[in-house]
N, C-alpha and C positions, 0 to 999 in steps of 0.2 A: 134290340131284343125287347119283347113285350113284357112277359112276366118275370119277376125276380123273386126267388125264394130265399129268405134269410134263415140261415141255420141258427137254431136256438136251443135252449135247454129242453129236454124231452125228445130231441131228435137223435137218431142213430143211423149209421151207414152199415148196410149189410152187403158184402161182396160174396157172390155165390160161385164157388168152384172155378176160379180163374187159375187153373193149374196147367203145367206144361203139357200134360197128356191131352188136354182139351183144346190146345192151340194147334193151328195148322202145323203138320209134321209130327204131332203127337200120335200116340196109339189110337186115340179116339177123337181126333181133331175136329172141331166145329168150324165149318166154313166161315171165314172172316172173324174167327174167335179172337185173333190178336187185335182186332179193331176196338175191342172194349177196354183195352189196357190204358190207353192215354186218357180217355174221359174219366175212368175210375181213379187213375192216379191223381187227377185234378181234384176229384171229390174227396179223396183221402186227405189231400193237403188242406182242403177247406175245413173238413170235420176236425182234423188234428189241430189246426189253428184256433178253432172255436172251442176246443177241449171237449168235444162230444164223442161218444163211444163209436168205435169202428169194430165191426165183426167181419170175419172171413170164414166161410164154410169151406170144407174140403172133403172130397172123397178120400178115405183113408183105409183102403182095402187090404186085407191079408192076401197072400199069394193064391190062396185057394177059395177066393170069394165066390159065392153062389151066382153072381151076375156074369161071371166070365164064361165064355163059350167052352172053355176047357172043363168047366164044371156043369155044363148043360144050360148055362145062361145065354143071354142075347148079345152080350158085348165082348169085344176083345179085352184081354187083360189091360187094366189102366189104373193109374193112381195107386200103385202098390206101395204100402207103407215103407218109408225110408228110401225110395228110389227117386231119381231126378224127375221122373214124370209126375210124381205126386207133389213136387214143390210148386209154390206159387210163382206166377210169372214175375221175374225179378223187377221188371220195369214198373210194377205196381207201386213199389216203394212203401210197403206196409211198415208203419212205425212199430217199435217194440211194444207199444201199449195196445196194439190191436189184439183183440181176443179171438183166438183160433177155435173154431167149432169143427171137430172131427166127426164124420158120420160114416155109416156103413162099414164099421170096423169089425163087426161080427161076421164071421164067414158064412153063417146061415141066413143072414137077413140083409136085404138091400134097403136103401133109403134114398129117396130123391129129395125130400124136404130137409132143410137145415134144422127143422124142429124135431124130426123123427129120431128118437133114441138119443137125443142130446139134452143139454141143460139150457139151450138157447132161450126158451120161453121164460125160464126162471131168471136168467141173467137180464133179459129185457125188462121184466117186471121189477127186479131189484134196482135197476138203474132208472126206473121211472120213465121208460121210453114210451112215448105216445105216437110218434110219427117216424116211420121206418122208410128209408130210401134204399132201394134194391137195384143192383145191377149184377151182371155176370153171365154165366153159361150153365146150361143152354136154356133159352127161353121156353122151349117146348117140353122140357123135362124138369130139371132141378129148380130153375127160377119159378116156373109155374107152380110146382108143388110147395115151394117155400112161401110164395105170395099167398096162396090159398090158406095156408096154416096161419100166417101172420094176420090175415083178415079175420079168420075164425077167432083169433085172440082179441079182436076188437081194436087192433091197431089201425091207424091211418097209414096206408101204404102208397108210396110214390115210386113208380118204376122209372128208372133212368133210360129213356127211350133210345138213346144213342149208345148205351153201354150194355146191350143185350144182343145175342145172336142165337139163331136156332140151328139145330141139327138138320132140320128139313123146313124149307121156307113155308110151305102150306101149313104144316103143323105149328110153325112159329106164329103165323097170322091168326090161326085158331086160338093159340095160347094167349095172344095179346087181347083178342076179343073176349075170351073167357075172363081174364084178369080184370079187364075194364068192366065187364058185366057184373063181376063180384064186388066192384067198388074201388079198385085201384086207380090211381091217377097216373098220368104219364107226362113227364117233362124231360127236356133235354138237360144234360148235365151242366151246360153253360148257364142255365137259369139260377144255379145255386151260388149264393154269395155268403 
């Protein structure tokens, strides 16, 4: 392996929406979405061992959320508060210390970014985070929107290239190109130590 990245103070891990409804077989399953779980579980273990903060965003929709087709939105119902589909993939092994960021919980507003309508920016600032490692689902929607906002905050952003999957491959490639163009770095999770 060429590059090794040593996790240090000022680093944080952000896992985006790795919830059962976004895994294959879920109501809005991302193709290959389950493939992000093992690399993210390894990253969680590394950050936990180093005592660095771990964040996990989740869609936390009310049953009448505006993004649902039943309400005139574009998506089938998914990640409804308190349902098994809204739970994190169990194999992630999120520690009790992980900070959960719930988004899109207002029935009238959707949110793709983990920063939208949440206190994530405040928490990252309070913890002195300078470098954010991001993985999760889906790279062409919530990962892209979250990375955009993290870069706008002035954070160094590293996307875990083997721990993202897209709803649509072409859109996923465009999202990767956009994130790179905005200044995000890409590394495989195996580079983290």
